[in-house]
C-alpha positions as CSV (number, residue, x, y, z in Angstrom):
1,M,207.6,158.6,39.4
2,P,207.7,154.8,37.9
3,K,209.8,152.3,39.7
4,N,213.4,151.9,38.1
5,T,213.5,148.1,36.6
6,G,216.8,149.0,34.8
7,K,215.2,148.8,31.5
8,S,214.7,151.9,29.3
9,T,211.6,153.1,27.4
10,E,213.3,151.6,24.2
11,D,213.6,148.1,25.8
12,F,210.1,148.3,27.2
13,L,208.8,149.0,23.3
14,A,211.1,146.3,21.9
15,Q,209.9,143.8,24.2
16,A,206.0,144.9,23.5
17,E,206.9,144.6,19.5
18,Q,208.2,140.8,20.4
19,D,205.3,140.0,22.4
20,K,203.0,141.0,19.7
21,L,205.0,139.1,17.1
22,R,204.8,136.1,19.3
23,L,201.0,136.2,19.7
24,E,200.6,136.8,15.7
25,R,202.8,133.7,15.4
26,D,200.8,131.7,18.1
27,R,197.5,132.7,15.9
28,V,199.0,131.9,12.4
29,E,200.1,128.6,13.8
30,R,196.7,127.4,15.8
31,A,194.9,128.7,12.5
32,A,197.3,126.5,10.4
33,R,196.8,123.6,12.6
34,E,193.0,123.9,12.5
35,E,193.0,124.1,8.7
36,V,195.4,121.1,8.7
37,R,192.7,119.4,10.8
38,Q,189.8,120.5,8.6
39,L,191.9,119.2,5.4
40,Q,192.3,115.7,7.2
41,R,188.3,115.4,8.1
42,M,187.7,116.2,4.5
43,L,190.4,113.8,3.4
44,E,188.6,111.1,5.6
45,L,185.2,111.9,4.3
46,E,186.5,111.8,0.8
47,R,188.2,108.2,1.5
48,E,185.0,106.9,3.1
49,R,182.8,108.0,-0.2
50,A,185.4,106.2,-2.3
51,E,185.1,103.0,-0.3
52,L,181.1,103.3,-0.5
53,A,181.5,104.2,-4.2
54,E,183.9,100.7,-4.5
55,Q,180.9,98.9,-2.6
56,T,178.4,100.2,-4.7
57,L,180.5,99.2,-7.9
58,D,181.3,95.7,-6.5
59,F,177.6,95.2,-5.7
60,A,176.7,96.4,-9.1
61,L,179.1,93.9,-11.0
62,S,178.0,91.2,-8.9
63,I,174.3,91.7,-10.0
64,Q,175.6,91.1,-13.5
65,H,176.9,87.8,-12.3
66,P,173.9,86.3,-10.1
67,P,175.2,83.7,-7.5
68,N,175.0,80.1,-7.3
69,K,171.2,79.4,-6.8
70,Q,170.2,76.5,-4.8
71,P,167.0,75.3,-6.3
72,I,164.2,74.9,-3.5
73,P,161.9,71.9,-4.5
74,V,158.2,71.8,-4.8
75,R,156.6,70.9,-1.6
76,S,154.2,67.6,-1.8
77,D,151.6,68.7,0.0
78,K,149.0,66.7,-2.2
79,A,150.1,63.8,-0.2
80,N,149.0,65.1,2.9
81,S,145.2,65.6,3.5
82,A,143.0,67.7,5.4
83,I,139.1,68.2,6.3
84,P,137.5,71.2,5.9
85,V,134.9,72.4,8.7
86,L,131.7,74.7,7.9
87,V,130.2,76.1,10.8
88,A,126.6,76.7,10.3
89,S,124.4,78.4,13.5
90,D,122.4,81.3,14.7
91,W,120.4,81.4,11.1
92,H,117.1,82.6,13.1
93,V,115.6,82.0,9.6
94,G,112.1,83.0,10.6
95,E,113.3,85.9,12.5
96,T,113.0,89.6,11.2
97,V,115.3,92.5,11.8
98,D,113.5,95.9,11.1
99,A,116.5,98.4,9.6
100,R,115.1,101.0,11.3
101,T,115.6,99.5,14.9
102,V,119.3,99.2,14.1
103,A,120.3,102.7,12.4
104,N,119.8,100.8,8.9
105,R,122.8,98.8,9.2
106,N,120.9,95.5,9.4
107,T,117.5,94.1,7.9
108,Y,116.6,90.5,8.0
109,D,113.4,88.5,7.0
110,P,112.7,84.8,5.6
111,D,114.0,86.1,2.2
112,I,117.0,87.6,3.1
113,A,117.8,84.4,5.1
114,R,117.7,82.3,2.0
115,K,119.9,84.5,0.1
116,R,122.6,84.5,2.7
117,A,122.4,80.9,3.3
118,V,122.8,80.1,-0.7
119,A,125.9,82.4,-0.3
120,F,127.0,80.3,2.6
121,F,126.9,77.0,1.0
122,Q,128.5,79.0,-2.4
123,S,131.5,80.6,-0.5
124,S,132.0,77.2,1.2
125,A,132.5,75.4,-2.0
126,R,134.8,78.1,-2.9
127,L,137.0,77.9,-0.2
128,I,137.1,74.3,-0.4
129,E,138.4,74.4,-4.0
130,L,141.0,77.2,-2.7
131,A,142.4,74.8,0.1
132,R,142.3,71.9,-2.1
133,S,145.3,73.7,-4.2
134,G,147.3,72.5,-1.2
135,V,146.1,69.7,0.6
136,K,144.2,66.5,-0.6
137,I,140.4,66.8,0.2
138,D,137.7,64.3,-0.2
139,T,135.9,64.6,3.2
140,A,134.1,67.8,4.7
141,V,132.3,68.7,8.2
142,L,129.3,70.8,8.3
143,A,128.6,71.4,11.8
144,I,125.0,72.5,12.5
145,L,125.4,74.0,16.1
146,G,121.9,75.3,16.9
147,D,119.6,78.6,16.8
148,I,119.0,77.7,12.8
149,I,115.5,78.7,13.8
150,T,114.1,81.6,16.4
151,G,111.2,79.9,17.9
152,Y,108.9,81.7,20.3
153,I,111.2,81.6,23.5
154,H,109.8,85.1,24.2
155,E,106.6,86.8,23.9
156,E,107.9,89.2,21.6
157,L,108.9,86.9,19.1
158,E,105.4,85.4,18.7
159,E,104.4,89.2,17.3
160,S,107.6,89.7,15.7
161,N,108.5,86.5,13.7
162,A,107.7,85.9,9.9
163,L,107.2,82.4,10.5
164,S,106.2,80.0,13.4
165,P,108.6,77.5,14.8
166,T,107.0,74.7,12.7
167,E,107.1,76.8,9.5
168,E,110.9,77.7,10.3
169,V,111.8,73.9,10.7
170,L,110.4,72.9,7.0
171,F,111.9,76.4,5.8
172,A,115.4,75.5,7.7
173,I,115.4,72.1,6.0
174,D,114.8,73.1,2.7
175,L,117.7,75.2,2.9
176,I,119.9,73.0,4.6
177,V,119.1,70.1,2.0
178,S,119.7,72.3,-1.1
179,G,123.2,73.5,0.7
180,I,124.0,69.6,1.1
181,D,123.3,68.6,-2.2
182,Y,125.3,71.4,-3.6
183,L,128.5,70.8,-1.7
184,L,128.5,67.3,-2.6
185,D,128.4,68.4,-6.3
186,K,130.1,71.6,-6.7
187,A,132.8,70.8,-3.9
188,K,133.6,67.3,-5.5
189,L,133.1,65.5,-1.9
190,K,133.0,61.8,-1.5
191,K,132.0,62.6,2.3
192,L,129.9,65.0,4.1
193,I,129.9,64.7,7.8
194,I,127.0,66.6,9.8
195,P,127.6,66.9,13.5
196,C,124.1,68.4,14.6
197,C,123.3,70.4,18.4
198,F,120.4,71.8,19.2
199,G,120.2,75.5,20.4
200,N,118.4,77.3,23.1
201,H,115.8,79.1,20.4
202,G,114.6,75.9,19.1
203,R,113.0,74.7,22.3
204,T,109.2,73.8,22.2
205,G,108.6,76.0,25.8
206,K,109.4,79.4,27.3
207,K,111.8,77.5,30.2
208,R,115.3,76.1,29.7
209,K,115.6,72.5,30.2
210,V,118.6,70.4,30.6
211,S,118.1,66.5,30.7
212,T,115.5,66.5,28.4
213,A,116.5,69.4,26.3
214,A,116.8,67.2,23.2
215,R,113.4,65.7,23.6
216,N,111.8,69.3,23.9
217,S,113.5,70.8,20.7
218,F,112.3,71.6,17.5
219,E,115.8,71.6,16.0
220,W,116.4,68.2,17.5
221,L,113.5,66.8,15.3
222,M,114.6,68.6,12.3
223,Y,118.0,66.8,12.8
224,Q,115.9,63.6,13.1
225,F,114.2,64.3,9.4
226,L,117.5,65.2,8.2
227,G,118.9,62.1,9.0
228,K,116.0,60.3,7.5
229,L,116.4,62.0,4.2
230,Y,120.1,60.9,3.9
231,E,120.3,57.5,5.6
232,K,120.5,55.6,2.3
233,D,123.3,58.1,1.1
234,K,126.6,56.8,2.0
235,R,127.9,60.3,1.1
236,V,126.4,61.6,4.0
237,E,126.7,60.9,7.8
238,V,124.3,62.9,10.0
239,I,125.3,62.6,13.7
240,I,122.8,64.1,16.2
241,S,123.7,65.0,19.6
242,D,120.9,64.2,22.3
243,G,123.1,66.3,25.2
244,A,124.8,69.4,25.0
245,H,128.0,68.2,23.5
246,L,129.2,66.3,20.8
247,Y,132.8,65.2,20.1
248,L,134.2,64.3,16.5
249,D,137.5,62.7,15.8
250,L,138.9,64.1,12.5
251,H,142.2,62.6,11.5
252,G,143.3,61.9,15.1
253,H,142.3,65.6,16.7
254,V,139.0,65.4,18.5
255,I,136.7,68.6,18.2
256,R,134.0,69.1,20.6
257,F,130.7,70.8,19.1
258,T,128.3,72.7,21.3
259,H,125.8,75.6,20.7
260,G,127.6,77.5,23.4
261,D,124.7,79.0,25.7
262,D,126.1,76.9,28.7
263,I,129.1,79.5,28.6
264,R,128.5,82.2,31.2
265,Y,129.4,85.8,29.7
266,Q,127.9,88.7,31.1
267,G,130.0,91.3,28.8
268,G,133.2,92.9,29.5
269,V,136.1,94.3,27.6
270,G,138.1,91.1,27.6
271,G,135.1,89.7,25.1
272,L,134.5,85.9,25.3
273,S,138.0,84.8,25.4
274,I,138.4,84.2,29.3
275,P,134.9,82.9,29.4
276,M,135.7,80.2,26.8
277,R,138.9,79.5,28.7
278,K,136.8,78.9,32.1
279,A,134.3,76.6,30.3
280,I,137.0,75.0,28.1
281,D,139.0,74.1,31.2
282,S,136.0,72.7,33.0
283,W,134.7,70.6,30.2
284,D,138.2,68.9,29.5
285,H,138.5,67.3,33.0
286,F,135.2,65.7,31.8
287,Q,136.0,64.7,28.3
288,D,139.7,66.1,26.7
289,C,139.8,67.3,23.1
290,Q,141.9,69.5,21.1
291,Y,139.5,72.1,19.8
292,T,136.0,73.4,20.9
293,V,133.3,74.8,18.4
294,C,130.4,76.5,19.5
295,G,128.0,79.4,18.3
296,H,125.2,81.4,20.1
297,W,127.4,84.4,20.6
298,H,126.6,85.9,17.0
299,Q,130.7,86.9,17.4
300,L,133.2,85.6,15.1
301,L,136.1,84.6,17.1
302,F,139.1,82.1,16.3
303,G,140.9,81.1,19.4
304,P,144.0,79.2,19.8
305,D,142.1,75.9,20.5
306,F,138.6,77.2,20.1
307,V,136.1,78.8,17.4
308,V,133.1,80.8,18.3
309,N,130.8,81.4,15.2
310,G,129.3,84.3,13.6
311,S,125.4,84.6,12.7
312,L,123.6,84.7,9.6
313,I,120.9,87.1,11.1
314,G,123.4,89.6,11.8
315,Y,122.8,92.5,14.0
316,S,119.6,93.0,15.6
317,A,117.4,95.3,18.2
318,Y,118.3,92.7,20.9
319,A,122.0,92.6,20.1
320,L,122.0,96.5,20.6
321,S,120.1,96.2,23.8
322,V,122.5,93.8,25.2
323,K,125.3,95.8,24.1
324,A,127.0,93.4,21.8
325,R,129.5,94.6,19.2
326,F,128.5,95.3,15.9
327,E,129.2,92.4,13.4
328,K,128.3,91.7,9.6
329,P,126.6,88.2,9.2
330,Q,129.2,85.6,8.7
331,Q,129.9,81.9,9.4
332,A,133.4,80.3,10.3
333,F,135.4,77.9,8.2
334,F,138.7,76.2,9.1
335,L,141.0,73.3,8.2
336,I,141.9,70.3,10.2
337,D,145.0,69.4,8.5
338,K,146.1,65.5,9.3
339,D,149.7,66.6,10.3
340,H,149.4,69.8,12.0
341,G,145.6,70.3,13.2
342,R,144.3,73.5,12.4
343,T,145.7,75.4,10.2
344,L,143.6,78.1,7.7
345,S,141.2,79.9,9.4
346,C,138.9,82.4,7.8
347,P,135.2,83.7,7.7
348,I,132.8,82.7,5.1
349,R,130.8,85.7,3.8
350,V,127.2,85.2,3.5
351,E,126.2,88.8,1.9
352,P,125.5,88.2,-1.7
C-alpha cells in the first residue's frame, strides 16, 4: 500500500498541475528571453550597418570636396651628373657554336657576332638616352674586359674556330672602332673612357702566364692598336692594363676592373656570389675600392658591390659540359651617380 503522506489524491493531482504550469511558464520565459537577445543582436547589427553607411556617405561626400593638396616640387636631377658604364667582355668573335650541340638554343659565328656587337652599341646608346632623362650625362665608360677573341688555348679550338687569333684581332678592332664612333655620335658624348683588361683566351700560348701575361696577349696588342687610333682624339681615352687589375675613379667612386679568371669557382648552388666575396675581400686588402667589375664567367650578376658580366657568344657546348646555367647573350650596364654611387643596373640585350 502507498505510504500515507497526509495528502489526498486530489492534492497530488493539483500539485502536479501546478508543476506543469510552472515548467510551461519557465519555458515561455526562456523563449521570450532568447527572442529578446536575438532582437538585441539584430538591433546591434542594424546599428553597425547604419554607422558603416554613414561612414561611406561621409567618404563619398569628401570626394566631392578634395583635401587641400600640398604640391610636390619637381626634383632638379639635371643638376646632378652620372657616368654610364658599358661592360664588353667574352665576345669570342671568331668562335662558332653549332646549334645541334646545344639543343638548338643558341648558334654563333662571326656574322652573328657582328650583329650582336651592333645591337650592343645600339642598345647602349638607347640606355644612355633613357638615363639622361633624370641626370646629366656627358661622359661614359666602355669597359673592355677580355676574351673578345677566343684564340687557340685549346687544341679543339684550332679545329672549330672560324677565325685564327690574328684574324679575330682584326675583326674585333673593326667592331669596336665602329661602336666607339657610333657612341660618340648617337649618344652625344663629350668623353668616352675605355679601360681595357686582357682575358685568358687571348694569350699567345696554351699555358697561362702571370707576370708576363700582358706581353703574351693578342688582346693587349689589340688594345695598343686601339689606343694609337684614338691618341689624337681628345674625346676618347684608352687606358690599358699591364696587369690583372685596372682601377678607375669615377666621381670619387673607385672601380676595380678585371677579366675575372683569377676568381676560383668550382660550381655550387650558391653561384658566383661566395667566390666573389672571397676574392673582393682579399683584393681590398691590397687596394680598396667601392665596386669590382669582371667578366669571364658568362653569367650576368649584379651584387651589392660587384658586377659580373654576361657574354656575347651565349651558351655553348663547353658551357653545357661544365654544367653552367643557361643564359641568353647579354652584357652589363650601370650608372655611377656622383652623389649616390651605383644606381641603375640592367642588362644590355644583344640579340637583334
